[in-house]
Biotite code that builds the C-alpha atoms (Angstrom):
import biotite.structure as struc

atoms = struc.array([
    struc.Atom([-42.043, -11.913, 12.832], chain_id="A", res_id=1, res_name="MET", atom_name="CA", element="C"),
    struc.Atom([-41.212, -14.631, 10.342], chain_id="A", res_id=2, res_name="ILE", atom_name="CA", element="C"),
    struc.Atom([-41.494, -18.307, 11.277], chain_id="A", res_id=3, res_name="VAL", atom_name="CA", element="C"),
    struc.Atom([-40.104, -21.105, 9.134], chain_id="A", res_id=4, res_name="LEU", atom_name="CA", element="C"),
    struc.Atom([-40.581, -24.752, 10.069], chain_id="A", res_id=5, res_name="VAL", atom_name="CA", element="C"),
    struc.Atom([-37.961, -27.143, 8.709], chain_id="A", res_id=6, res_name="THR", atom_name="CA", element="C"),
    struc.Atom([-36.996, -30.771, 9.157], chain_id="A", res_id=7, res_name="ALA", atom_name="CA", element="C"),
    struc.Atom([-35.085, -31.578, 12.332], chain_id="A", res_id=8, res_name="ALA", atom_name="CA", element="C"),
    struc.Atom([-31.870, -32.198, 10.389], chain_id="A", res_id=9, res_name="ASN", atom_name="CA", element="C"),
    struc.Atom([-31.751, -28.618, 9.025], chain_id="A", res_id=10, res_name="VAL", atom_name="CA", element="C"),
    struc.Atom([-29.391, -26.364, 10.975], chain_id="A", res_id=11, res_name="GLN", atom_name="CA", element="C"),
    struc.Atom([-30.944, -23.105, 12.233], chain_id="A", res_id=12, res_name="ASP", atom_name="CA", element="C"),
    struc.Atom([-28.436, -20.994, 10.306], chain_id="A", res_id=13, res_name="ARG", atom_name="CA", element="C"),
    struc.Atom([-29.338, -22.848, 7.082], chain_id="A", res_id=14, res_name="ASP", atom_name="CA", element="C"),
    struc.Atom([-33.047, -22.339, 7.663], chain_id="A", res_id=15, res_name="GLY", atom_name="CA", element="C"),
    struc.Atom([-32.428, -18.664, 8.307], chain_id="A", res_id=16, res_name="ALA", atom_name="CA", element="C"),
    struc.Atom([-31.578, -17.945, 4.680], chain_id="A", res_id=17, res_name="ARG", atom_name="CA", element="C"),
    struc.Atom([-35.017, -18.682, 3.188], chain_id="A", res_id=18, res_name="PRO", atom_name="CA", element="C"),
    struc.Atom([-36.658, -16.983, 6.175], chain_id="A", res_id=19, res_name="ALA", atom_name="CA", element="C"),
    struc.Atom([-34.596, -13.826, 5.661], chain_id="A", res_id=20, res_name="LEU", atom_name="CA", element="C"),
    struc.Atom([-35.286, -13.867, 1.925], chain_id="A", res_id=21, res_name="GLU", atom_name="CA", element="C"),
    struc.Atom([-39.013, -14.065, 2.657], chain_id="A", res_id=22, res_name="PHE", atom_name="CA", element="C"),
    struc.Atom([-38.647, -11.225, 5.166], chain_id="A", res_id=23, res_name="LEU", atom_name="CA", element="C"),
    struc.Atom([-36.862, -9.116, 2.549], chain_id="A", res_id=24, res_name="ARG", atom_name="CA", element="C"),
    struc.Atom([-39.670, -9.749, 0.040], chain_id="A", res_id=25, res_name="ASP", atom_name="CA", element="C"),
    struc.Atom([-42.286, -8.591, 2.559], chain_id="A", res_id=26, res_name="LEU", atom_name="CA", element="C"),
    struc.Atom([-40.393, -5.714, 4.182], chain_id="A", res_id=27, res_name="TYR", atom_name="CA", element="C"),
    struc.Atom([-37.583, -4.431, 1.988], chain_id="A", res_id=28, res_name="GLU", atom_name="CA", element="C"),
    struc.Atom([-36.741, -1.603, 4.405], chain_id="A", res_id=29, res_name="ARG", atom_name="CA", element="C"),
    struc.Atom([-35.756, -3.902, 7.303], chain_id="A", res_id=30, res_name="ILE", atom_name="CA", element="C"),
    struc.Atom([-31.997, -3.788, 7.839], chain_id="A", res_id=31, res_name="VAL", atom_name="CA", element="C"),
    struc.Atom([-31.461, -5.006, 11.422], chain_id="A", res_id=32, res_name="LEU", atom_name="CA", element="C"),
    struc.Atom([-32.080, -8.608, 12.469], chain_id="A", res_id=33, res_name="VAL", atom_name="CA", element="C"),
    struc.Atom([-31.446, -9.869, 16.002], chain_id="A", res_id=34, res_name="TRP", atom_name="CA", element="C"),
    struc.Atom([-30.408, -13.488, 16.393], chain_id="A", res_id=35, res_name="ALA", atom_name="CA", element="C"),
    struc.Atom([-28.796, -15.721, 18.990], chain_id="A", res_id=36, res_name="ASP", atom_name="CA", element="C"),
    struc.Atom([-25.237, -16.983, 18.729], chain_id="A", res_id=37, res_name="GLY", atom_name="CA", element="C"),
    struc.Atom([-26.234, -20.048, 16.689], chain_id="A", res_id=38, res_name="GLY", atom_name="CA", element="C"),
    struc.Atom([-26.734, -17.797, 13.687], chain_id="A", res_id=39, res_name="TYR", atom_name="CA", element="C"),
    struc.Atom([-23.070, -17.120, 13.022], chain_id="A", res_id=40, res_name="ALA", atom_name="CA", element="C"),
    struc.Atom([-20.336, -17.843, 10.530], chain_id="A", res_id=41, res_name="GLY", atom_name="CA", element="C"),
    struc.Atom([-21.080, -17.605, 6.822], chain_id="A", res_id=42, res_name="ARG", atom_name="CA", element="C"),
    struc.Atom([-24.673, -16.544, 7.530], chain_id="A", res_id=43, res_name="LEU", atom_name="CA", element="C"),
    struc.Atom([-23.425, -13.151, 8.774], chain_id="A", res_id=44, res_name="VAL", atom_name="CA", element="C"),
    struc.Atom([-21.572, -12.512, 5.504], chain_id="A", res_id=45, res_name="ASP", atom_name="CA", element="C"),
    struc.Atom([-24.526, -13.786, 3.468], chain_id="A", res_id=46, res_name="TRP", atom_name="CA", element="C"),
    struc.Atom([-26.872, -11.442, 5.352], chain_id="A", res_id=47, res_name="ALA", atom_name="CA", element="C"),
    struc.Atom([-24.588, -8.439, 4.772], chain_id="A", res_id=48, res_name="LYS", atom_name="CA", element="C"),
    struc.Atom([-24.626, -9.131, 1.033], chain_id="A", res_id=49, res_name="GLU", atom_name="CA", element="C"),
    struc.Atom([-28.413, -8.790, 1.222], chain_id="A", res_id=50, res_name="ARG", atom_name="CA", element="C"),
    struc.Atom([-28.342, -5.537, 3.212], chain_id="A", res_id=51, res_name="ARG", atom_name="CA", element="C"),
    struc.Atom([-29.121, -7.089, 6.610], chain_id="A", res_id=52, res_name="PHE", atom_name="CA", element="C"),
    struc.Atom([-27.170, -6.303, 9.749], chain_id="A", res_id=53, res_name="ASP", atom_name="CA", element="C"),
    struc.Atom([-27.313, -9.583, 11.697], chain_id="A", res_id=54, res_name="LEU", atom_name="CA", element="C"),
    struc.Atom([-26.716, -8.644, 15.334], chain_id="A", res_id=55, res_name="GLU", atom_name="CA", element="C"),
    struc.Atom([-26.183, -11.323, 17.955], chain_id="A", res_id=56, res_name="HIS", atom_name="CA", element="C"),
    struc.Atom([-28.054, -10.997, 21.217], chain_id="A", res_id=57, res_name="THR", atom_name="CA", element="C"),
    struc.Atom([-27.497, -12.470, 24.651], chain_id="A", res_id=58, res_name="VAL", atom_name="CA", element="C"),
    struc.Atom([-30.355, -13.426, 26.939], chain_id="A", res_id=59, res_name="ARG", atom_name="CA", element="C"),
    struc.Atom([-30.106, -11.414, 30.159], chain_id="A", res_id=60, res_name="PRO", atom_name="CA", element="C"),
    struc.Atom([-28.942, -13.453, 33.133], chain_id="A", res_id=61, res_name="GLU", atom_name="CA", element="C"),
    struc.Atom([-31.848, -14.958, 35.022], chain_id="A", res_id=62, res_name="GLY", atom_name="CA", element="C"),
    struc.Atom([-34.243, -14.801, 32.068], chain_id="A", res_id=63, res_name="TRP", atom_name="CA", element="C"),
    struc.Atom([-35.674, -17.981, 30.631], chain_id="A", res_id=64, res_name="ARG", atom_name="CA", element="C"),
    struc.Atom([-37.742, -18.853, 27.603], chain_id="A", res_id=65, res_name="LEU", atom_name="CA", element="C"),
    struc.Atom([-41.255, -20.167, 28.174], chain_id="A", res_id=66, res_name="ILE", atom_name="CA", element="C"),
    struc.Atom([-43.049, -21.729, 25.201], chain_id="A", res_id=67, res_name="VAL", atom_name="CA", element="C"),
    struc.Atom([-46.830, -21.825, 25.433], chain_id="A", res_id=68, res_name="LEU", atom_name="CA", element="C"),
    struc.Atom([-49.103, -24.138, 23.491], chain_id="A", res_id=69, res_name="GLY", atom_name="CA", element="C"),
    struc.Atom([-47.992, -26.934, 21.302], chain_id="A", res_id=70, res_name="GLY", atom_name="CA", element="C"),
])
Protein backbone atom coordinates (compact mmCIF):
# COMPACT_ATOMS: atom_id res chain seq x y z
CA MET A 1 0.00 0.00 0.00
CA ILE A 2 1.21 3.48 -0.84
CA VAL A 3 0.00 6.51 1.12
CA LEU A 4 0.61 10.08 0.01
CA VAL A 5 -0.50 13.03 2.12
CA THR A 6 -1.13 16.26 0.22
CA ALA A 7 -2.58 19.67 0.92
CA ALA A 8 -6.37 19.84 1.08
CA ASN A 9 -6.55 21.75 -2.21
CA VAL A 10 -4.91 18.91 -4.20
CA GLN A 11 -7.43 16.75 -6.05
CA ASP A 12 -7.14 13.00 -5.37
CA ARG A 13 -6.53 12.23 -9.04
CA ASP A 14 -3.66 14.76 -9.10
CA GLY A 15 -2.10 13.27 -5.99
CA ALA A 16 -2.38 9.82 -7.51
CA ARG A 17 0.30 10.50 -10.10
CA PRO A 18 3.25 10.88 -7.70
CA ALA A 19 1.90 8.00 -5.61
CA LEU A 20 1.73 5.72 -8.65
CA GLU A 21 5.21 6.78 -9.76
CA PHE A 22 6.54 5.89 -6.31
CA LEU A 23 4.70 2.56 -6.49
CA ARG A 24 6.27 1.85 -9.88
CA ASP A 25 9.75 2.60 -8.50
CA LEU A 26 9.22 0.15 -5.63
CA TYR A 27 7.31 -2.59 -7.47
CA GLU A 28 7.86 -2.45 -11.21
CA ARG A 29 5.84 -5.63 -11.82
CA ILE A 30 2.54 -4.21 -10.49
CA VAL A 31 0.12 -3.64 -13.37
CA LEU A 32 -3.34 -3.53 -11.75
CA VAL A 33 -4.45 -0.69 -9.49
CA TRP A 34 -7.93 -0.50 -7.96
CA ALA A 35 -9.38 2.94 -7.34
CA ASP A 36 -12.75 4.54 -6.69
CA GLY A 37 -14.61 6.58 -9.27
CA GLY A 38 -12.87 9.83 -8.29
CA TYR A 39 -9.75 8.60 -10.04
CA ALA A 40 -11.03 9.01 -13.58
CA GLY A 41 -10.51 11.08 -16.68
CA ARG A 42 -6.99 11.87 -17.84
CA LEU A 43 -5.51 9.86 -14.96
CA VAL A 44 -6.67 6.62 -16.62
CA ASP A 45 -4.83 7.49 -19.84
CA TRP A 46 -1.77 8.64 -17.90
CA ALA A 47 -1.72 5.36 -15.96
CA LYS A 48 -1.98 3.29 -19.16
CA GLU A 49 1.05 5.11 -20.57
CA ARG A 50 2.95 3.88 -17.51
CA ARG A 51 1.77 0.27 -17.82
CA PHE A 52 -0.90 0.44 -15.10
CA ASP A 53 -4.42 -0.84 -15.55
CA LEU A 54 -6.49 1.53 -13.39
CA GLU A 55 -9.69 -0.35 -12.57
CA HIS A 56 -12.57 1.40 -10.86
CA THR A 57 -14.25 -0.35 -7.97
CA VAL A 58 -17.64 0.04 -6.35
CA ARG A 59 -18.19 -0.45 -2.64
CA PRO A 60 -20.68 -3.27 -2.10
CA GLU A 61 -24.10 -2.07 -0.98
CA GLY A 62 -24.37 -1.94 2.78
CA TRP A 63 -20.62 -1.69 3.35
CA ARG A 64 -19.16 1.37 5.00
CA LEU A 65 -15.68 2.67 5.63
CA ILE A 66 -14.51 2.91 9.23
CA VAL A 67 -11.32 4.89 9.91
CA LEU A 68 -9.53 4.05 13.14
CA GLY A 69 -7.07 6.29 14.94
CA GLY A 70 -6.28 9.81 14.04
